[in-house]
C-alpha positions as CSV (number, residue, x, y, z in Angstrom):
1,X,0.0,0.0,0.0
2,X,2.8,2.4,0.8
3,X,4.6,1.8,-2.5
4,X,1.4,2.4,-4.4
5,X,0.6,5.6,-2.5
6,X,4.1,7.0,-2.9
7,X,4.2,6.1,-6.6
8,X,0.7,7.4,-7.4
9,X,1.3,10.7,-5.4
10,X,4.6,11.3,-7.3
11,X,3.1,10.6,-10.7
12,X,0.1,12.8,-9.9
13,X,2.2,15.7,-8.9
14,X,4.4,15.3,-11.9
15,X,1.4,15.2,-14.3
16,X,-0.2,18.2,-12.7
17,X,2.9,20.3,-13.2
18,X,3.5,19.1,-16.8
19,X,0.0,19.0,-18.2
20,X,-1.4,22.2,-16.7
21,X,-5.2,21.6,-17.3
22,X,-7.5,24.5,-16.2
23,X,-9.8,23.9,-13.3
24,X,-13.6,24.2,-13.7
25,X,-13.7,27.2,-11.4
26,X,-11.5,29.3,-13.7
27,X,-14.4,29.6,-16.1
28,X,-12.4,28.1,-18.9
29,X,-13.2,24.9,-20.8
30,X,-11.9,21.5,-20.0
31,X,-9.8,21.7,-23.2
32,X,-7.7,24.6,-21.9
33,X,-4.1,23.7,-21.1
34,X,-1.1,25.7,-20.0
35,X,1.8,23.2,-19.7
36,X,4.3,23.9,-16.9
37,X,2.0,26.4,-15.0
38,X,4.5,27.2,-12.2
39,X,3.1,30.7,-11.7
40,X,-0.6,29.8,-12.0
41,X,-0.4,26.5,-10.2
42,X,-3.8,26.9,-8.4
43,X,-5.7,27.5,-11.6
44,X,-4.0,25.0,-14.0
45,X,-3.5,21.9,-11.9
46,X,-6.6,19.9,-12.5
47,X,-5.4,16.7,-14.3
48,X,-5.2,14.1,-12.4
49,X,-7.2,14.7,-9.2
50,X,-4.7,14.2,-6.3
51,X,-7.4,13.6,-3.8
52,X,-8.9,10.9,-5.9
53,X,-5.6,9.3,-6.7
54,X,-4.5,9.0,-3.1
55,X,-7.9,8.0,-1.6
56,X,-8.7,5.4,-4.3
57,X,-5.1,4.0,-4.4
58,X,-5.5,3.2,-0.7
59,X,-9.1,2.0,-1.0
60,X,-8.2,-0.3,-4.0
61,X,-5.2,-1.8,-2.1
62,X,-7.3,-2.4,1.0
63,X,-10.2,-3.9,-1.0
64,X,-7.8,-6.4,-2.6
65,X,-7.5,-8.1,0.8
66,X,-11.2,-9.1,0.8
67,X,-13.1,-11.7,-1.3
68,X,-16.6,-10.5,-0.6
69,X,-17.8,-8.2,-3.5
70,X,-20.1,-6.2,-1.1
71,X,-17.1,-5.4,1.2
72,X,-15.1,-4.4,-1.9
73,X,-17.9,-2.2,-3.2
74,X,-18.2,-0.5,0.2
75,X,-14.4,0.2,0.3
76,X,-14.4,1.5,-3.3
77,X,-17.4,3.8,-2.5
78,X,-15.6,5.3,0.5
79,X,-12.5,5.7,-1.7
80,X,-14.5,7.6,-4.3
81,X,-16.0,10.2,-1.9
82,X,-13.1,12.7,-2.2
83,X,-13.2,12.5,-6.0
84,X,-16.9,13.0,-6.1
85,X,-16.8,16.0,-3.7
86,X,-14.0,17.6,-5.8
87,X,-16.4,17.4,-8.8
88,X,-19.3,18.9,-6.8
89,X,-17.3,21.9,-5.6
90,X,-15.9,22.6,-9.1
91,X,-12.3,21.8,-8.4
92,X,-12.1,19.0,-11.0
93,X,-13.6,17.8,-14.2
94,X,-15.2,14.3,-14.2
95,X,-12.4,13.1,-16.5
96,X,-9.8,14.2,-13.9
97,X,-11.4,11.9,-11.3
98,X,-12.0,9.0,-13.8
99,X,-8.4,9.0,-15.1
100,X,-7.1,9.4,-11.5
101,X,-9.1,6.3,-10.5
102,X,-7.8,4.4,-13.5
103,X,-4.2,5.5,-12.7
104,X,-4.7,4.2,-9.1
105,X,-5.9,0.8,-10.3
106,X,-3.0,0.4,-12.7
107,X,-0.4,1.4,-10.2
108,X,-1.7,-0.9,-7.4
109,X,-2.0,-3.8,-9.9
110,X,1.4,-3.1,-11.3
111,X,3.1,-3.1,-7.9
112,X,1.1,-6.2,-6.8
113,X,2.1,-8.0,-10.0
114,X,5.7,-7.1,-9.5
115,X,5.7,-8.2,-5.8
116,X,4.0,-11.5,-6.8
117,X,7.0,-12.3,-9.1
118,X,9.6,-11.1,-6.6
119,X,8.6,-13.1,-3.6
120,X,7.9,-16.8,-3.2
121,X,5.4,-16.3,-0.3
122,X,2.5,-14.2,-1.2
123,X,0.8,-11.7,1.2
124,X,-2.5,-13.4,0.4
125,X,-3.3,-16.6,-1.4
126,X,-6.3,-15.4,-3.2
127,X,-6.6,-16.4,-6.8
128,X,-6.2,-13.4,-9.0
129,X,-9.4,-13.0,-11.0
130,X,-8.5,-9.8,-12.7
131,X,-5.6,-9.6,-15.1
132,X,-4.5,-6.6,-17.1
133,X,-2.0,-6.0,-19.9
134,X,-0.9,-2.8,-21.7
135,X,-0.7,-3.0,-25.5
136,X,1.3,-0.7,-27.6
137,X,1.3,-0.6,-31.4
138,X,1.9,2.1,-34.0
139,X,-0.8,4.7,-33.6
140,X,-2.6,3.0,-30.6
141,X,-2.4,2.3,-26.9
142,X,-4.7,-0.2,-25.2
143,X,-5.4,-1.9,-21.9
144,X,-6.7,-5.4,-21.9
145,X,-8.6,-6.4,-18.7
146,X,-9.5,-10.1,-18.2
147,X,-11.8,-11.0,-15.3
């Protein structure tokens, strides 16, 4: 969980500084970007939502410890509260929260997959029912999820 949180927090801060997407409260459209917005950091730091990334990364890592889908759904719901409230108070666009959630899932799964190959004894013996793979080809990028 710590490795996922640190990685997602670092990547989120890096992306915010590089992408420079306008926040909804600026009155500009979601297609307005100002890359490397060091002077206007409070207005152009929307993509990805940091609150969503950190809360859902932890929620997803915790939910992986349970088999019951209702428990997982409850943990996911709690993890999405910060992202939802950020949309409601016009701090983020829906896509900021959606892509932040996706980034959280990919980071947790990547670190989990790496640790499974690194250590003989697993932290849990649950069968993995979700597998994902990144696909790259000329002119396309894709994610394949198998569950």
